[in-house]
C-alpha positions in Angstrom: 72.0 98.8 88.5 70.3 102.1 87.5 69.8 103.4 84.0 73.0 105.4 84.0 75.1 102.3 84.6 73.3 100.4 81.9 73.9 103.2 79.4 77.6 103.4 80.2 78.3 99.8 79.2 81.1 100.0 76.6 79.8 99.8 73.1 76.3 99.4 74.5 76.5 95.7 73.6 73.2 94.2 74.7 74.7 91.3 76.7 77.0 93.7 78.7 74.1 96.1 79.4 72.0 93.2 80.5 74.6 91.8 82.8 75.2 95.2 84.4 71.4 95.6 84.9 71.3 92.3 86.8 74.3 93.0 89.1 74.4 94.6 92.5 74.4 98.4 92.4 77.7 100.2 92.8 77.9 102.9 95.5 75.8 105.8 94.3 78.7 108.2 94.5 80.7 105.9 92.3 78.0 106.5 89.7 78.2 110.2 90.2 82.0 110.2 89.7 81.6 108.1 86.6 79.3 110.7 85.1 81.8 113.4 86.0 84.7 111.4 84.5 82.8 110.8 81.3 83.0 114.6 80.6 86.8 114.5 80.5 88.8 114.2 77.2 90.5 111.0 78.3 87.4 109.4 79.8 88.2 106.2 77.9 90.8 105.6 80.7 88.2 105.1 83.3 87.3 101.5 84.5 84.1 100.2 83.0 81.0 99.5 85.2 81.3 95.8 84.7 85.0 95.9 85.8 84.1 97.9 88.9 81.2 95.6 89.7 83.6 92.6 89.4 86.2 94.3 91.6 83.5 95.0 94.3 82.5 91.3 94.2 86.0 90.0 94.6 86.8 92.3 97.5 83.7 91.1 99.3 84.4 87.4 98.5 87.9 87.4 100.0 87.1 89.8 102.9 89.8 92.3 101.8 91.0 94.9 104.1 94.3 96.1 102.5 94.1 97.0 98.8 96.6 98.3 96.2 95.0 100.5 93.5 97.7 101.0 90.8 96.4 103.7 88.4 93.9 106.0 90.1 92.9 108.4 87.3 89.8 110.1 88.8 89.5 107.5 91.6 86.7 105.2 90.5 88.4 102.0 91.4 89.8 103.5 94.7 86.3 104.6 95.7 84.8 101.3 94.7 87.4 99.5 96.8 86.9 101.8 99.8 83.2 101.1 99.7 83.9 97.3 99.9 86.4 97.1 102.8 85.8 97.6 106.5 86.3 100.9 108.2 89.7 100.0 109.5 90.8 98.9 106.0 92.9 101.0 103.6 93.3 101.5 99.9 96.8 102.5 98.9 96.1 104.4 95.7 99.0 105.2 93.4 99.1 107.6 90.5 101.5 110.1 88.9 98.9 112.7 88.1 97.6 114.7 91.0 95.3 116.8 88.9 93.2 113.8 87.8 93.1 112.3 91.3 91.9 115.7 92.6 88.8 115.4 90.5 87.8 112.3 92.6 88.7 113.7 96.0 85.4 115.6 96.6 83.5 112.4 95.6 85.5 110.3 98.1 84.7 112.9 100.8 81.0 113.0 99.8 80.8 109.2 100.1 82.4 109.4 103.6 85.1 107.1 102.4 88.1 109.4 102.0 89.7 108.3 105.3 90.1 104.8 103.8 92.1 106.0 100.8 95.8 106.7 101.1 96.6 108.6 97.9 100.3 108.6 97.0 101.4 110.7 94.0 104.6 109.6 92.2 106.0 106.9 90.1 104.0 103.8 91.0 106.9 101.4 90.8 108.9 103.5 93.2 106.0 103.7 95.7 105.6 99.9 95.5 109.3 99.4 96.2 109.0 101.8 99.1 106.1 99.7 100.5 108.4 96.6 100.3 111.2 98.5 102.0 108.7 99.6 104.8 108.0 95.9 105.6 104.6 95.6 103.8 105.6 92.5 101.8 102.9 89.9 102.0 100.4 92.1 103.7 97.9 93.1 100.9 94.8 91.2 100.0 94.2 92.5 96.5 95.9 94.6 93.9 94.0 96.3 91.0 96.3 97.2 88.1 95.0 99.7 85.6 97.9 102.0 84.7 100.5 102.7 82.0 100.8 99.4 80.0 104.6 99.4 79.4 105.0 99.1 83.2 102.6 96.3 83.7 105.3 93.7 84.1 107.0 95.6 86.9 103.7 96.4 88.6 102.8 92.7 88.5 106.1 91.5 90.0 106.1 94.1 92.8 102.4 93.5 93.5 103.0 89.8 93.8 105.6 90.5 96.5 103.2 92.7 98.4 100.3 90.2 98.3 99.6 87.6 100.9 99.3 84.0 100.0 95.9 83.5 98.2 95.8 87.2 97.6 94.4 88.4 94.2 95.7 90.6 91.4 93.1 92.0 89.1 94.7 93.3 85.9 92.6 95.5 83.6 92.9 95.8 79.8 94.5 92.4 79.2 92.6 92.0 75.9 93.5 95.6 75.0 90.7 96.1 72.5 91.6 92.9 70.7 95.1 94.2 69.8 96.9 91.4 71.8 95.6 88.8 69.4 96.2 90.8 66.2 99.6 89.9 64.9 99.8 93.1 62.8 99.7 95.3 66.0 103.1 95.7 67.7 103.1 99.0 69.5 104.9 99.1 72.9 101.7 98.9 75.0 100.3 95.9 73.1 103.6 94.1 73.2 103.9 94.8 77.0 100.5 93.3 77.6 101.2 90.3 75.4 104.4 89.6 77.3 102.7 89.8 80.6 99.8 87.6 79.5 102.3 85.0 78.3 104.3 85.2 81.5 101.4 84.9 83.9 100.1 81.9 82.0 103.3 80.0 82.7 104.1 81.5 86.2 104.3 78.6 88.8 103.7 81.2 91.6 100.1 81.8 90.5 96.9 80.5 88.9 95.1 82.8 86.4 91.8 83.1 84.6 91.3 85.7 82.0 87.7 87.1 81.6 85.9 89.1 79.0 85.0 91.8 81.6 85.6 95.4 80.6 88.5 95.4 78.2 89.7 92.0 79.5 90.3 91.3 83.2 92.9 88.7 84.3 92.3 87.3 87.8 95.6 86.1 89.3 95.7 84.2 92.6 99.0 84.0 94.4 99.8 80.4 95.5 
């Protein structure tokens, strides 16, 4: 990857920077959008370069065509997903904040990938339920969850219904800056992620592997 990607490694930890430098480049417009997002007050919300690189890899590996992007923010993960799927594929991108998503729209258009992204503004859980009601259960190849943490459990359950057999859920922030293994931290977001991590580990419907990518990425495969 280029110098901008290397510098954007969280904490500038040498091993992370090195791993990014030896990974396949993300779409150049993804890098432009990352730079734009970095200027925002809540830029910490954006997916890290190593998370996006991993997302791109998994999409390619499974030949994904139909993707759920739960938590758009400025659209980095949606754009990364759109760059990895075929032209007749679709990314259904869900967020409650149109203003943030609008920042990414010109970048989606510049990349020539906006036609693959179906942006739906509203409560993500309600949109996921509507997809189920519309007969989309079992039709998605991958779901990427990076949204409000107290709702992670509901997003997981609904995504699992929408995924095909052997489909994958990638869940961001499952280490939550180390708070999940600090017994003195008990805020609602931390507790929600703890509960989800515990549930997935024992869930007979899936297999899971948690990785030290970004802020913790759980890779969940539907059996």
